[in-house]
N, C-alpha and C positions, 0 to 999 in steps of 0.2 A: 562859891560853893563852900560849905562848911568843911573844916579840916579836923584831923585827929593827929596827935603827936605819937610817933613810934620811936623807940630808943635805937640809937646808933651805937654799936660796939666795935672795938677792934679785935684782932685775932687773939688777943690776950684776955678778952672778956671785959675790958675796961670801957666805961661809958665815954662817948665822944659827942654827946648832945642828943638832939632829937631831930626828926624830920617830919614835916607836915604831910599827912596823908589824906586823901579825899575821903570824906565821911560816906560818900555814896558807895564806896567799896569796903571801908574798914570800920564804919559805925552805922551800918544799915539795920533796919528792923528785921529781926529773924523771921524766916519763913521756912519752917522745917518740912512742911508738906512738899514745897517745891524742891527743896534740897534732896529729899528722899526720892522724888520722882526722877530728877536728873541723874542721881547716882545709880538708881536701878536701871535707867536707860543706858548708862555707860556699861554697867555690868552685863546687860543683855547682849551687847555687841560681842562680848567674849564667850557667850554661851554657844557652844558648838553642838549641833545635832544634825548629823549627816546620814543617819540610818534611813534606808528607804526600801520599801517592798513594792513589788509590781502588782498592779491591779489586773483585772480580767482583760482589759484592752491592751495591756503591755506585755503579757506573757506570749512567748513565741509558740506557734503551732495552734492546733485546735480549730482550724477553720472548717473542717469537714464535720458534718453531723455524725455523732457517735453511732447511732442506730436509727432504724426507721421509727417513725412517729407511733405507729400502731402495729399490733400483731405479735410483738415479742414477749408480751406478758410482763414487761418491766416498766418502770416509770419513764416518762419522756425525758430525753436528754438533748439539749441543744448543741453541746460541744464538750470537749474534754478539758477545757480550760476554765470552766465554771468554778467558783470558790469552793464548792463542796467536793470537787474532784481532786485526786492526787495530781500534783503538778499544776494545779490551777492558780488563779490569782488570789491575792490576799485581800480580805475585807477589813477596812479601817486599820491598816497596818501603819507603822511609823513612816513619817515623811520628813524631808529636810526642813529646817526652820530658817526663815530669812532673818539674819542678824541685824538688819538695819533698824535704827530707832531714831527718828527725827526729833530734835529738841530745838525750839525756837530760840533766837538769840537773846531776847529779853528774859526768857525763862532761865536760860543758862546763866545770864548775868545776875539774876536774882539769887540763884543758888550759890554762885561764886561769892557774892557779897555776904551771904548768910554765914558761910563757913569762915570767911576771913574776919568778919565782925566778931564772931564768937571767939576766935583765937586772939584777936587784938584786945577784946574786952577782958580776957583772962591773962593778959601780959605774956602771951605765947608767940609773939611775933617780934623778931629782932632784925635790924639792918646791919649787915656785916660790911665794914669798911676795910677791905683787904685786897691788895694787889699782889698776886702770886706770879712770879716769873717762871717757877718750876713747880711740879707737883710735890706737895708736902702733906702727906696723910697724917704724920705725927702732929703737925700744927693744928689740923682739924680736930684730932683727938683731944689735944690740950684745950682747945676752944670749947668743946662740948663739956669737958670736965670743969672748966672755969665757970660755966653757967649752971653747973649742977644738973646736967641733963644726961648723966651716964645711963640711967635706967629708962630714959624716954626714947621715943621714936622721933628723931629729928628729921624734918624735911628741909633740905637745902635747895632753895629756889635759885637757879643759876641760868645764865645764858650760854647755851652750848656753842653759839656762834662766835662769841668774843672772849670767853673765859675757859679756854682749853685746859690750862694748867690747874685752875681751881676745880674743874670738873673731874680731872684725874685724881685730885686729892680726896675726893668724896666717894667715888664710885666703888671703892673696895671695902668701905666700912659696913659692918653687919647691920647696925641699928640706925643707919642713916639712909634716907631716901634721896636720890638725886632727881630733882624735878627740873628738867630743862623745858624748853618752849612747848614741846609736844605733850608735856604732862602738867601744864598749867590748867588743870581741870578741878571741879569740885570734889570728885571722887579721890583724886591723888592728894589733894590738900587735907581732906577730912581724915585720911589714914594716919597723918602725922600728928603727934602730940604737940609739937612745937615747930614753927616755921622760921627759917633763917633766910632772908633775902640778901643776896649780895647787892651792892649799890647799882651796878649796871643792870642787873636783872630787875631790881625794883623800879628803876626809871623806865625800862622797857615795858614792864608789866603795867604800870600806871598809864603809860602812853597808849598801850593797846586796849586796856579795859576801863580806865578811869574816865576818859572823855565821853564814854557812851552811857 
């Protein structure tokens, strides 16, 4: 498989070489239509529409005929819960929306490769070689400043399972997005101007998505 070199930096922003990344993920041909489709599908799941009105069959009461069919001099009425009656059912009222949106694995993989390839081609992906024994938010702030990313939105791709201290170092920063395993998605990646993978997270990410 073809490869692409991504820069490795330490916590001080100094270069420590490169790492070979699979081109299928980081140097793929862009497909903006698929990326837009997948991102809109992710956003649709957060769309909450729970308003609901009752139709004629759901309104309580109204089983008895309002008046006799003929002889009253008025229009025929079948029941008191018809839509034109006070207290009746609502026609074409709001109904809850199902927030499920299925995206096939290959489509999601294409969208993921599109956004990662765009960031890698612009030099906006770094691999951070840093082992933190305790949370150090100040170290992450200095790291962002050393890469001249103070005004950018930086996404830190980390493993929440093995990097508890590093996760705590990032989660309180205003302009930093903490991207753990549940947020390894095209929508979360595209929101960030620059992506910083920690070494364990990068290895886990390539193992999960690169082989496919």
